[in-house]
mmCIF file of the N, C-alpha and C atoms, coordinates in Angstrom:
data_MODEL
# 
_entry.id   MODEL 
# 
loop_
_atom_site.group_PDB 
_atom_site.id 
_atom_site.type_symbol 
_atom_site.label_atom_id 
_atom_site.label_alt_id 
_atom_site.label_comp_id 
_atom_site.label_asym_id 
_atom_site.label_entity_id 
_atom_site.label_seq_id 
_atom_site.pdbx_PDB_ins_code 
_atom_site.Cartn_x 
_atom_site.Cartn_y 
_atom_site.Cartn_z 
_atom_site.occupancy 
_atom_site.B_iso_or_equiv 
_atom_site.pdbx_formal_charge 
_atom_site.auth_seq_id 
_atom_site.auth_comp_id 
_atom_site.auth_asym_id 
_atom_site.auth_atom_id 
_atom_site.pdbx_PDB_model_num 
ATOM 1   N N  . MET A 1 1  ? -128.026 1.890   -66.716 1.00 0.00 ? 1  MET A N  1 
ATOM 2   C CA . MET A 1 1  ? -129.382 1.843   -67.035 1.00 0.00 ? 1  MET A CA 1 
ATOM 3   C C  . MET A 1 1  ? -129.901 3.211   -67.083 1.00 0.00 ? 1  MET A C  1 
ATOM 4   N N  . THR A 1 2  ? -130.653 3.587   -68.176 1.00 0.00 ? 2  THR A N  1 
ATOM 5   C CA . THR A 1 2  ? -131.205 4.853   -68.287 1.00 0.00 ? 2  THR A CA 1 
ATOM 6   C C  . THR A 1 2  ? -132.461 4.995   -67.449 1.00 0.00 ? 2  THR A C  1 
ATOM 7   N N  . LYS A 1 3  ? -132.960 6.261   -67.328 1.00 0.00 ? 3  LYS A N  1 
ATOM 8   C CA . LYS A 1 3  ? -134.176 6.558   -66.567 1.00 0.00 ? 3  LYS A CA 1 
ATOM 9   C C  . LYS A 1 3  ? -135.342 5.778   -67.220 1.00 0.00 ? 3  LYS A C  1 
ATOM 10  N N  . LEU A 1 4  ? -135.392 5.825   -68.550 1.00 0.00 ? 4  LEU A N  1 
ATOM 11  C CA . LEU A 1 4  ? -136.468 5.177   -69.245 1.00 0.00 ? 4  LEU A CA 1 
ATOM 12  C C  . LEU A 1 4  ? -136.447 3.651   -69.034 1.00 0.00 ? 4  LEU A C  1 
ATOM 13  N N  . GLU A 1 5  ? -135.261 3.076   -69.078 1.00 0.00 ? 5  GLU A N  1 
ATOM 14  C CA . GLU A 1 5  ? -135.190 1.605   -68.763 1.00 0.00 ? 5  GLU A CA 1 
ATOM 15  C C  . GLU A 1 5  ? -135.620 1.251   -67.307 1.00 0.00 ? 5  GLU A C  1 
ATOM 16  N N  . GLU A 1 6  ? -135.267 2.123   -66.416 1.00 0.00 ? 6  GLU A N  1 
ATOM 17  C CA . GLU A 1 6  ? -135.632 1.919   -65.003 1.00 0.00 ? 6  GLU A CA 1 
ATOM 18  C C  . GLU A 1 6  ? -137.133 1.995   -64.882 1.00 0.00 ? 6  GLU A C  1 
ATOM 19  N N  . LEU A 1 7  ? -137.747 2.950   -65.526 1.00 0.00 ? 7  LEU A N  1 
ATOM 20  C CA . LEU A 1 7  ? -139.263 3.148   -65.477 1.00 0.00 ? 7  LEU A CA 1 
ATOM 21  C C  . LEU A 1 7  ? -139.925 1.920   -66.063 1.00 0.00 ? 7  LEU A C  1 
ATOM 22  N N  . LYS A 1 8  ? -139.405 1.426   -67.174 1.00 0.00 ? 8  LYS A N  1 
ATOM 23  C CA . LYS A 1 8  ? -140.023 0.278   -67.806 1.00 0.00 ? 8  LYS A CA 1 
ATOM 24  C C  . LYS A 1 8  ? -139.892 -0.953  -66.914 1.00 0.00 ? 8  LYS A C  1 
ATOM 25  N N  . ALA A 1 9  ? -138.750 -1.096  -66.291 1.00 0.00 ? 9  ALA A N  1 
ATOM 26  C CA . ALA A 1 9  ? -138.563 -2.262  -65.358 1.00 0.00 ? 9  ALA A CA 1 
ATOM 27  C C  . ALA A 1 9  ? -139.546 -2.073  -64.154 1.00 0.00 ? 9  ALA A C  1 
ATOM 28  N N  . ASP A 1 10 ? -139.648 -0.892  -63.617 1.00 0.00 ? 10 ASP A N  1 
ATOM 29  C CA . ASP A 1 10 ? -140.598 -0.644  -62.546 1.00 0.00 ? 10 ASP A CA 1 
ATOM 30  C C  . ASP A 1 10 ? -142.002 -0.988  -62.963 1.00 0.00 ? 10 ASP A C  1 
ATOM 31  N N  . LEU A 1 11 ? -142.368 -0.489  -64.206 1.00 0.00 ? 11 LEU A N  1 
ATOM 32  C CA . LEU A 1 11 ? -143.754 -0.799  -64.686 1.00 0.00 ? 11 LEU A CA 1 
ATOM 33  C C  . LEU A 1 11 ? -144.022 -2.276  -64.776 1.00 0.00 ? 11 LEU A C  1 
ATOM 34  N N  . LYS A 1 12 ? -143.038 -3.003  -65.321 1.00 0.00 ? 12 LYS A N  1 
ATOM 35  C CA . LYS A 1 12 ? -143.193 -4.457  -65.447 1.00 0.00 ? 12 LYS A CA 1 
ATOM 36  C C  . LYS A 1 12 ? -143.450 -5.116  -64.074 1.00 0.00 ? 12 LYS A C  1 
ATOM 37  N N  . THR A 1 13 ? -142.689 -4.668  -63.074 1.00 0.00 ? 13 THR A N  1 
ATOM 38  C CA . THR A 1 13 ? -142.819 -5.225  -61.678 1.00 0.00 ? 13 THR A CA 1 
ATOM 39  C C  . THR A 1 13 ? -144.219 -4.860  -61.127 1.00 0.00 ? 13 THR A C  1 
ATOM 40  N N  . ALA A 1 14 ? -144.616 -3.578  -61.307 1.00 0.00 ? 14 ALA A N  1 
ATOM 41  C CA . ALA A 1 14 ? -145.929 -3.140  -60.793 1.00 0.00 ? 14 ALA A CA 1 
ATOM 42  C C  . ALA A 1 14 ? -147.058 -3.871  -61.437 1.00 0.00 ? 14 ALA A C  1 
ATOM 43  N N  . VAL A 1 15 ? -147.004 -4.140  -62.716 1.00 0.00 ? 15 VAL A N  1 
ATOM 44  C CA . VAL A 1 15 ? -148.073 -4.857  -63.488 1.00 0.00 ? 15 VAL A CA 1 
ATOM 45  C C  . VAL A 1 15 ? -148.168 -6.229  -62.971 1.00 0.00 ? 15 VAL A C  1 
ATOM 46  N N  . GLU A 1 16 ? -146.966 -6.908  -62.793 1.00 0.00 ? 16 GLU A N  1 
ATOM 47  C CA . GLU A 1 16 ? -146.931 -8.317  -62.318 1.00 0.00 ? 16 GLU A CA 1 
ATOM 48  C C  . GLU A 1 16 ? -147.509 -8.392  -60.882 1.00 0.00 ? 16 GLU A C  1 
ATOM 49  N N  . SER A 1 17 ? -147.143 -7.453  -60.045 1.00 0.00 ? 17 SER A N  1 
ATOM 50  C CA . SER A 1 17 ? -147.661 -7.472  -58.664 1.00 0.00 ? 17 SER A CA 1 
ATOM 51  C C  . SER A 1 17 ? -149.179 -7.250  -58.652 1.00 0.00 ? 17 SER A C  1 
ATOM 52  N N  . HIS A 1 18 ? -149.663 -6.341  -59.482 1.00 0.00 ? 18 HIS A N  1 
ATOM 53  C CA . HIS A 1 18 ? -151.058 -6.048  -59.553 1.00 0.00 ? 18 HIS A CA 1 
ATOM 54  C C  . HIS A 1 18 ? -151.815 -7.363  -60.014 1.00 0.00 ? 18 HIS A C  1 
ATOM 55  N N  . LYS A 1 19 ? -151.261 -8.006  -61.056 1.00 0.00 ? 19 LYS A N  1 
ATOM 56  C CA . LYS A 1 19 ? -151.915 -9.252  -61.515 1.00 0.00 ? 19 LYS A CA 1 
ATOM 57  C C  . LYS A 1 19 ? -152.001 -10.252 -60.367 1.00 0.00 ? 19 LYS A C  1 
ATOM 58  N N  . ASN A 1 20 ? -150.923 -10.394 -59.587 1.00 0.00 ? 20 ASN A N  1 
ATOM 59  C CA . ASN A 1 20 ? -150.865 -11.355 -58.517 1.00 0.00 ? 20 ASN A CA 1 
ATOM 60  C C  . ASN A 1 20 ? -151.930 -11.001 -57.483 1.00 0.00 ? 20 ASN A C  1 
ATOM 61  N N  . LEU A 1 21 ? -152.050 -9.735  -57.153 1.00 0.00 ? 21 LEU A N  1 
ATOM 62  C CA . LEU A 1 21 ? -153.118 -9.316  -56.152 1.00 0.00 ? 21 LEU A CA 1 
ATOM 63  C C  . LEU A 1 21 ? -154.482 -9.643  -56.696 1.00 0.00 ? 21 LEU A C  1 
ATOM 64  N N  . VAL A 1 22 ? -154.760 -9.291  -57.911 1.00 0.00 ? 22 VAL A N  1 
ATOM 65  C CA . VAL A 1 22 ? -156.066 -9.491  -58.475 1.00 0.00 ? 22 VAL A CA 1 
ATOM 66  C C  . VAL A 1 22 ? -156.394 -11.009 -58.558 1.00 0.00 ? 22 VAL A C  1 
ATOM 67  N N  . ALA A 1 23 ? -155.361 -11.802 -58.916 1.00 0.00 ? 23 ALA A N  1 
ATOM 68  C CA . ALA A 1 23 ? -155.570 -13.252 -58.990 1.00 0.00 ? 23 ALA A CA 1 
ATOM 69  C C  . ALA A 1 23 ? -155.493 -13.922 -57.640 1.00 0.00 ? 23 ALA A C  1 
ATOM 70  N N  . CYS A 1 24 ? -155.281 -13.156 -56.594 1.00 0.00 ? 24 CYS A N  1 
ATOM 71  C CA . CYS A 1 24 ? -155.210 -13.703 -55.227 1.00 0.00 ? 24 CYS A CA 1 
ATOM 72  C C  . CYS A 1 24 ? -154.003 -14.698 -55.074 1.00 0.00 ? 24 CYS A C  1 
ATOM 73  N N  . THR A 1 25 ? -152.885 -14.373 -55.623 1.00 0.00 ? 25 THR A N  1 
ATOM 74  C CA . THR A 1 25 ? -151.722 -15.187 -55.509 1.00 0.00 ? 25 THR A CA 1 
ATOM 75  C C  . THR A 1 25 ? -150.546 -14.257 -55.164 1.00 0.00 ? 25 THR A C  1 
ATOM 76  N N  . GLY A 1 26 ? -149.402 -14.902 -54.942 1.00 0.00 ? 26 GLY A N  1 
ATOM 77  C CA . GLY A 1 26 ? -148.188 -14.080 -54.687 1.00 0.00 ? 26 GLY A CA 1 
ATOM 78  C C  . GLY A 1 26 ? -147.974 -13.764 -53.217 1.00 0.00 ? 26 GLY A C  1 
ATOM 79  N N  . LYS A 1 27 ? -146.726 -13.326 -52.926 1.00 0.00 ? 27 LYS A N  1 
ATOM 80  C CA . LYS A 1 27 ? -146.313 -13.039 -51.578 1.00 0.00 ? 27 LYS A CA 1 
ATOM 81  C C  . LYS A 1 27 ? -147.118 -11.877 -50.937 1.00 0.00 ? 27 LYS A C  1 
ATOM 82  N N  . SER A 1 28 ? -147.283 -10.828 -51.745 1.00 0.00 ? 28 SER A N  1 
ATOM 83  C CA . SER A 1 28 ? -148.038 -9.632  -51.246 1.00 0.00 ? 28 SER A CA 1 
ATOM 84  C C  . SER A 1 28 ? -149.423 -10.010 -50.771 1.00 0.00 ? 28 SER A C  1 
ATOM 85  N N  . TYR A 1 29 ? -150.191 -10.777 -51.562 1.00 0.00 ? 29 TYR A N  1 
ATOM 86  C CA . TYR A 1 29 ? -151.498 -11.154 -51.239 1.00 0.00 ? 29 TYR A CA 1 
ATOM 87  C C  . TYR A 1 29 ? -151.563 -12.022 -49.973 1.00 0.00 ? 29 TYR A C  1 
ATOM 88  N N  . LYS A 1 30 ? -150.660 -12.992 -49.912 1.00 0.00 ? 30 LYS A N  1 
ATOM 89  C CA . LYS A 1 30 ? -150.585 -13.841 -48.737 1.00 0.00 ? 30 LYS A CA 1 
ATOM 90  C C  . LYS A 1 30 ? -150.288 -13.095 -47.486 1.00 0.00 ? 30 LYS A C  1 
ATOM 91  N N  . MET A 1 31 ? -149.383 -12.129 -47.568 1.00 0.00 ? 31 MET A N  1 
ATOM 92  C CA . MET A 1 31 ? -149.027 -11.315 -46.444 1.00 0.00 ? 31 MET A CA 1 
ATOM 93  C C  . MET A 1 31 ? -150.231 -10.462 -45.943 1.00 0.00 ? 31 MET A C  1 
ATOM 94  N N  . LEU A 1 32 ? -150.915 -9.940  -46.890 1.00 0.00 ? 32 LEU A N  1 
ATOM 95  C CA . LEU A 1 32 ? -152.140 -9.145  -46.536 1.00 0.00 ? 32 LEU A CA 1 
ATOM 96  C C  . LEU A 1 32 ? -153.160 -10.006 -45.819 1.00 0.00 ? 32 LEU A C  1 
ATOM 97  N N  . ILE A 1 33 ? -153.456 -11.159 -46.355 1.00 0.00 ? 33 ILE A N  1 
ATOM 98  C CA . ILE A 1 33 ? -154.456 -12.049 -45.810 1.00 0.00 ? 33 ILE A CA 1 
ATOM 99  C C  . ILE A 1 33 ? -153.962 -12.514 -44.364 1.00 0.00 ? 33 ILE A C  1 
ATOM 100 N N  . ARG A 1 34 ? -152.720 -12.850 -44.275 1.00 0.00 ? 34 ARG A N  1 
ATOM 101 C CA . ARG A 1 34 ? -152.207 -13.321 -43.001 1.00 0.00 ? 34 ARG A CA 1 
ATOM 102 C C  . ARG A 1 34 ? -152.379 -12.258 -41.939 1.00 0.00 ? 34 ARG A C  1 
ATOM 103 N N  . ASN A 1 35 ? -152.204 -10.984 -42.313 1.00 0.00 ? 35 ASN A N  1 
ATOM 104 C CA . ASN A 1 35 ? -152.317 -9.892  -41.402 1.00 0.00 ? 35 ASN A CA 1 
ATOM 105 C C  . ASN A 1 35 ? -153.729 -9.353  -41.287 1.00 0.00 ? 35 ASN A C  1 
ATOM 106 N N  . GLY A 1 36 ? -154.632 -9.996  -41.931 1.00 0.00 ? 36 GLY A N  1 
ATOM 107 C CA . GLY A 1 36 ? -156.050 -9.604  -41.810 1.00 0.00 ? 36 GLY A CA 1 
ATOM 108 C C  . GLY A 1 36 ? -156.426 -8.357  -42.550 1.00 0.00 ? 36 GLY A C  1 
ATOM 109 N N  . LEU A 1 37 ? -155.718 -8.012  -43.594 1.00 0.00 ? 37 LEU A N  1 
ATOM 110 C CA . LEU A 1 37 ? -155.960 -6.814  -44.372 1.00 0.00 ? 37 LEU A CA 1 
ATOM 111 C C  . LEU A 1 37 ? -156.599 -7.156  -45.724 1.00 0.00 ? 37 LEU A C  1 
ATOM 112 N N  . ALA A 1 38 ? -157.459 -6.292  -46.230 1.00 0.00 ? 38 ALA A N  1 
ATOM 113 C CA . ALA A 1 38 ? -158.101 -6.483  -47.510 1.00 0.00 ? 38 ALA A CA 1 
ATOM 114 C C  . ALA A 1 38 ? -157.184 -5.938  -48.621 1.00 0.00 ? 38 ALA A C  1 
ATOM 115 N N  . PRO A 1 39 ? -157.066 -6.671  -49.714 1.00 0.00 ? 39 PRO A N  1 
ATOM 116 C CA . PRO A 1 39 ? -156.193 -6.197  -50.750 1.00 0.00 ? 39 PRO A CA 1 
ATOM 117 C C  . PRO A 1 39 ? -156.693 -5.072  -51.641 1.00 0.00 ? 39 PRO A C  1 
ATOM 118 N N  . GLY A 1 40 ? -157.963 -4.666  -51.436 1.00 0.00 ? 40 GLY A N  1 
ATOM 119 C CA . GLY A 1 40 ? -158.559 -3.674  -52.250 1.00 0.00 ? 40 GLY A CA 1 
ATOM 120 C C  . GLY A 1 40 ? -157.856 -2.303  -52.351 1.00 0.00 ? 40 GLY A C  1 
ATOM 121 N N  . GLY A 1 41 ? -157.411 -1.855  -51.203 1.00 0.00 ? 41 GLY A N  1 
ATOM 122 C CA . GLY A 1 41 ? -156.641 -0.563  -51.154 1.00 0.00 ? 41 GLY A CA 1 
ATOM 123 C C  . GLY A 1 41 ? -155.284 -0.680  -51.843 1.00 0.00 ? 41 GLY A C  1 
ATOM 124 N N  . LEU A 1 42 ? -154.667 -1.825  -51.697 1.00 0.00 ? 42 LEU A N  1 
ATOM 125 C CA . LEU A 1 42 ? -153.354 -2.000  -52.363 1.00 0.00 ? 42 LEU A CA 1 
ATOM 126 C C  . LEU A 1 42 ? -153.525 -2.122  -53.872 1.00 0.00 ? 42 LEU A C  1 
ATOM 127 N N  . ILE A 1 43 ? -154.613 -2.774  -54.297 1.00 0.00 ? 43 ILE A N  1 
ATOM 128 C CA . ILE A 1 43 ? -154.884 -2.902  -55.706 1.00 0.00 ? 43 ILE A CA 1 
ATOM 129 C C  . ILE A 1 43 ? -155.082 -1.494  -56.329 1.00 0.00 ? 43 ILE A C  1 
ATOM 130 N N  . ALA A 1 44 ? -155.816 -0.625  -55.689 1.00 0.00 ? 44 ALA A N  1 
ATOM 131 C CA . ALA A 1 44 ? -156.108 0.723   -56.120 1.00 0.00 ? 44 ALA A CA 1 
ATOM 132 C C  . ALA A 1 44 ? -154.809 1.497   -56.225 1.00 0.00 ? 44 ALA A C  1 
ATOM 133 N N  . SER A 1 45 ? -153.882 1.259   -55.235 1.00 0.00 ? 45 SER A N  1 
ATOM 134 C CA . SER A 1 45 ? -152.623 1.963   -55.283 1.00 0.00 ? 45 SER A CA 1 
ATOM 135 C C  . SER A 1 45 ? -151.804 1.477   -56.506 1.00 0.00 ? 45 SER A C  1 
ATOM 136 N N  . TYR A 1 46 ? -151.793 0.172   -56.805 1.00 0.00 ? 46 TYR A N  1 
ATOM 137 C CA . TYR A 1 46 ? -151.065 -0.248  -57.927 1.00 0.00 ? 46 TYR A CA 1 
ATOM 138 C C  . TYR A 1 46 ? -151.639 0.300   -59.251 1.00 0.00 ? 46 TYR A C  1 
ATOM 139 N N  . VAL A 1 47 ? -152.932 0.481   -59.306 1.00 0.00 ? 47 VAL A N  1 
ATOM 140 C CA . VAL A 1 47 ? -153.523 1.100   -60.537 1.00 0.00 ? 47 VAL A CA 1 
ATOM 141 C C  . VAL A 1 47 ? -153.021 2.486   -60.690 1.00 0.00 ? 47 VAL A C  1 
ATOM 142 N N  . ARG A 1 48 ? -152.947 3.240   -59.593 1.00 0.00 ? 48 ARG A N  1 
ATOM 143 C CA . ARG A 1 48 ? -152.436 4.674   -59.702 1.00 0.00 ? 48 ARG A CA 1 
ATOM 144 C C  . ARG A 1 48 ? -150.938 4.659   -60.008 1.00 0.00 ? 48 ARG A C  1 
ATOM 145 N N  . ILE A 1 49 ? -150.157 3.740   -59.479 1.00 0.00 ? 49 ILE A N  1 
ATOM 146 C CA . ILE A 1 49 ? -148.755 3.660   -59.742 1.00 0.00 ? 49 ILE A CA 1 
ATOM 147 C C  . ILE A 1 49 ? -148.488 3.281   -61.216 1.00 0.00 ? 49 ILE A C  1 
ATOM 148 N N  . ILE A 1 50 ? -149.196 2.313   -61.705 1.00 0.00 ? 50 ILE A N  1 
ATOM 149 C CA . ILE A 1 50 ? -149.087 1.910   -63.110 1.00 0.00 ? 50 ILE A CA 1 
ATOM 150 C C  . ILE A 1 50 ? -149.365 3.037   -64.045 1.00 0.00 ? 50 ILE A C  1 
ATOM 151 N N  . LYS A 1 51 ? -150.521 3.779   -63.771 1.00 0.00 ? 51 LYS A N  1 
ATOM 152 C CA . LYS A 1 51 ? -150.873 4.918   -64.650 1.00 0.00 ? 51 LYS A CA 1 
ATOM 153 C C  . LYS A 1 51 ? -149.782 6.037   -64.572 1.00 0.00 ? 51 LYS A C  1 
ATOM 154 N N  . SER A 1 52 ? -149.210 6.268   -63.392 1.00 0.00 ? 52 SER A N  1 
ATOM 155 C CA . SER A 1 52 ? -148.164 7.275   -63.285 1.00 0.00 ? 52 SER A CA 1 
ATOM 156 C C  . SER A 1 52 ? -146.909 6.872   -64.052 1.00 0.00 ? 52 SER A C  1 
ATOM 157 N N  . LEU A 1 53 ? -146.527 5.631   -63.979 1.00 0.00 ? 53 LEU A N  1 
ATOM 158 C CA . LEU A 1 53 ? -145.360 5.128   -64.650 1.00 0.00 ? 53 LEU A CA 1 
ATOM 159 C C  . LEU A 1 53 ? -145.567 5.208   -66.132 1.00 0.00 ? 53 LEU A C  1 
ATOM 160 N N  . LYS A 1 54 ? -146.783 4.842   -66.583 1.00 0.00 ? 54 LYS A N  1 
ATOM 161 C CA . LYS A 1 54 ? -147.001 4.901   -68.064 1.00 0.00 ? 54 LYS A CA 1 
ATOM 162 C C  . LYS A 1 54 ? -146.950 6.365   -68.551 1.00 0.00 ? 54 LYS A C  1 
ATOM 163 N N  . ASP A 1 55 ? -147.504 7.245   -67.795 1.00 0.00 ? 55 ASP A N  1 
ATOM 164 C CA . ASP A 1 55 ? -147.437 8.694   -68.174 1.00 0.00 ? 55 ASP A CA 1 
ATOM 165 C C  . ASP A 1 55 ? -146.051 9.234   -68.236 1.00 0.00 ? 55 ASP A C  1 
ATOM 166 N N  . GLU A 1 56 ? -145.219 8.901   -67.244 1.00 0.00 ? 56 GLU A N  1 
ATOM 167 C CA . GLU A 1 56 ? -143.813 9.285   -67.180 1.00 0.00 ? 56 GLU A CA 1 
ATOM 168 C C  . GLU A 1 56 ? -143.055 8.701   -68.376 1.00 0.00 ? 56 GLU A C  1 
ATOM 169 N N  . ILE A 1 57 ? -143.314 7.423   -68.661 1.00 0.00 ? 57 ILE A N  1 
ATOM 170 C CA . ILE A 1 57 ? -142.550 6.781   -69.821 1.00 0.00 ? 57 ILE A CA 1 
ATOM 171 C C  . ILE A 1 57 ? -142.966 7.461   -71.080 1.00 0.00 ? 57 ILE A C  1 
ATOM 172 N N  . ALA A 1 58 ? -144.257 7.774   -71.259 1.00 0.00 ? 58 ALA A N  1 
ATOM 173 C CA . ALA A 1 58 ? -144.726 8.471   -72.483 1.00 0.00 ? 58 ALA A CA 1 
ATOM 174 C C  . ALA A 1 58 ? -144.078 9.864   -72.643 1.00 0.00 ? 58 ALA A C  1 
ATOM 175 N N  . GLN A 1 59 ? -143.901 10.593  -71.509 1.00 0.00 ? 59 GLN A N  1 
ATOM 176 C CA . GLN A 1 59 ? -143.268 11.894  -71.580 1.00 0.00 ? 59 GLN A CA 1 
ATOM 177 C C  . GLN A 1 59 ? -141.787 11.708  -71.987 1.00 0.00 ? 59 GLN A C  1 
ATOM 178 N N  . LEU A 1 60 ? -141.074 10.770  -71.384 1.00 0.00 ? 60 LEU A N  1 
ATOM 179 C CA . LEU A 1 60 ? -139.693 10.585  -71.756 1.00 0.00 ? 60 LEU A CA 1 
ATOM 180 C C  . LEU A 1 60 ? -139.514 10.150  -73.223 1.00 0.00 ? 60 LEU A C  1 
ATOM 181 N N  . GLU A 1 61 ? -140.406 9.284   -73.648 1.00 0.00 ? 61 GLU A N  1 
ATOM 182 C CA . GLU A 1 61 ? -140.278 8.835   -75.073 1.00 0.00 ? 61 GLU A CA 1 
ATOM 183 C C  . GLU A 1 61 ? -140.561 10.027  -76.031 1.00 0.00 ? 61 GLU A C  1 
ATOM 184 N N  . ALA A 1 62 ? -141.547 10.877  -75.648 1.00 0.00 ? 62 ALA A N  1 
ATOM 185 C CA . ALA A 1 62 ? -141.830 11.993  -76.526 1.00 0.00 ? 62 ALA A CA 1 
ATOM 186 C C  . ALA A 1 62 ? -140.656 12.915  -76.565 1.00 0.00 ? 62 ALA A C  1 
ATOM 187 N N  . LYS A 1 63 ? -139.975 13.178  -75.443 1.00 0.00 ? 63 LYS A N  1 
ATOM 188 C CA . LYS A 1 63 ? -138.779 14.005  -75.344 1.00 0.00 ? 63 LYS A CA 1 
ATOM 189 C C  . LYS A 1 63 ? -137.698 13.411  -76.274 1.00 0.00 ? 63 LYS A C  1 
ATOM 190 N N  . ALA A 1 64 ? -137.544 12.116  -76.185 1.00 0.00 ? 64 ALA A N  1 
ATOM 191 C CA . ALA A 1 64 ? -136.498 11.415  -76.973 1.00 0.00 ? 64 ALA A CA 1 
ATOM 192 C C  . ALA A 1 64 ? -136.793 11.537  -78.449 1.00 0.00 ? 64 ALA A C  1 
ATOM 193 N N  . ALA A 1 65 ? -138.031 11.396  -78.836 1.00 0.00 ? 65 ALA A N  1 
ATOM 194 C CA . ALA A 1 65 ? -138.465 11.501  -80.209 1.00 0.00 ? 65 ALA A CA 1 
ATOM 195 C C  . ALA A 1 65 ? -138.194 12.928  -80.777 1.00 0.00 ? 65 ALA A C  1 
ATOM 196 N N  . LEU A 1 66 ? -138.508 13.921  -79.932 1.00 0.00 ? 66 LEU A N  1 
ATOM 197 C CA . LEU A 1 66 ? -138.284 15.318  -80.303 1.00 0.00 ? 66 LEU A CA 1 
ATOM 198 C C  . LEU A 1 66 ? -136.835 15.608  -80.494 1.00 0.00 ? 66 LEU A C  1 
ATOM 199 N N  . LYS A 1 67 ? -135.976 15.131  -79.574 1.00 0.00 ? 67 LYS A N  1 
ATOM 200 C CA . LYS A 1 67 ? -134.522 15.314  -79.710 1.00 0.00 ? 67 LYS A CA 1 
ATOM 201 C C  . LYS A 1 67 ? -134.030 14.633  -81.008 1.00 0.00 ? 67 LYS A C  1 
ATOM 202 N N  . LYS A 1 68 ? -134.527 13.454  -81.263 1.00 0.00 ? 68 LYS A N  1 
ATOM 203 C CA . LYS A 1 68 ? -134.100 12.712  -82.452 1.00 0.00 ? 68 LYS A CA 1 
ATOM 204 C C  . LYS A 1 68 ? -134.480 13.489  -83.716 1.00 0.00 ? 68 LYS A C  1 
ATOM 205 N N  . SER A 1 69 ? -135.697 14.061  -83.742 1.00 0.00 ? 69 SER A N  1 
ATOM 206 C CA . SER A 1 69 ? -136.139 14.750  -84.984 1.00 0.00 ? 69 SER A CA 1 
ATOM 207 C C  . SER A 1 69 ? -135.366 16.100  -85.125 1.00 0.00 ? 69 SER A C  1 
ATOM 208 N N  . LYS A 1 70 ? -135.027 16.771  -84.010 1.00 0.00 ? 70 LYS A N  1 
ATOM 209 C CA . LYS A 1 70 ? -134.170 17.954  -84.068 1.00 0.00 ? 70 LYS A CA 1 
ATOM 210 C C  . LYS A 1 70 ? -132.791 17.650  -84.590 1.00 0.00 ? 70 LYS A C  1 
ATOM 211 N N  . LYS A 1 71 ? -132.220 16.559  -84.214 1.00 0.00 ? 71 LYS A N  1 
ATOM 212 C CA . LYS A 1 71 ? -130.896 16.136  -84.714 1.00 0.00 ? 71 LYS A CA 1 
ATOM 213 C C  . LYS A 1 71 ? -130.975 15.825  -86.201 1.00 0.00 ? 71 LYS A C  1 
ATOM 214 N N  . ALA A 1 72 ? -132.057 15.218  -86.596 1.00 0.00 ? 72 ALA A N  1 
ATOM 215 C CA . ALA A 1 72 ? -132.217 14.846  -88.037 1.00 0.00 ? 72 ALA A CA 1 
ATOM 216 C C  . ALA A 1 72 ? -132.384 16.090  -88.907 1.00 0.00 ? 72 ALA A C  1 
ATOM 217 N N  . THR A 1 73 ? -133.058 17.086  -88.406 1.00 0.00 ? 73 THR A N  1 
ATOM 218 C CA . THR A 1 73 ? -133.226 18.346  -89.158 1.00 0.00 ? 73 THR A CA 1 
ATOM 219 C C  . THR A 1 73 ? -131.957 19.152  -89.184 1.00 0.00 ? 73 THR A C  1 
ATOM 220 N N  . LYS A 1 74 ? -131.163 19.077  -88.159 1.00 0.00 ? 74 LYS A N  1 
ATOM 221 C CA . LYS A 1 74 ? -129.830 19.773  -88.173 1.00 0.00 ? 74 LYS A CA 1 
ATOM 222 C C  . LYS A 1 74 ? -128.920 19.109  -89.187 1.00 0.00 ? 74 LYS A C  1 
ATOM 223 N N  . LYS A 1 75 ? -128.911 17.832  -89.306 1.00 0.00 ? 75 LYS A N  1 
ATOM 224 C CA . LYS A 1 75 ? -128.072 17.131  -90.316 1.00 0.00 ? 75 LYS A CA 1 
ATOM 225 C C  . LYS A 1 75 ? -128.470 17.470  -91.708 1.00 0.00 ? 75 LYS A C  1 
ATOM 226 N N  . VAL A 1 76 ? -129.747 17.711  -91.960 1.00 0.00 ? 76 VAL A N  1 
ATOM 227 C CA . VAL A 1 76 ? -130.246 17.978  -93.300 1.00 0.00 ? 76 VAL A CA 1 
ATOM 228 C C  . VAL A 1 76 ? -129.744 19.390  -93.726 1.00 0.00 ? 76 VAL A C  1 
ATOM 229 N N  . LYS A 1 77 ? -129.685 20.293  -92.795 1.00 0.00 ? 77 LYS A N  1 
ATOM 230 C CA . LYS A 1 77 ? -129.270 21.710  -93.118 1.00 0.00 ? 77 LYS A CA 1 
ATOM 231 C C  . LYS A 1 77 ? -127.854 21.633  -93.469 1.00 0.00 ? 77 LYS A C  1 
# 
């Protein structure tokens, strides 16, 4: 599994967990409530994590596109 694939899988998991917390479902939400904690802080953390993952994926995809275009120009020469 490449780094990009790992990041996309992590993003998918984080988005699903975020949805569950916002919808007040899932294991994480139930654990928070059982322990008397408010999910607001965890939701904010997921928002930051999701943004960070999206940024890192965009950077890797941009690098891959740049490499691909460099290889294409070398073949043309």
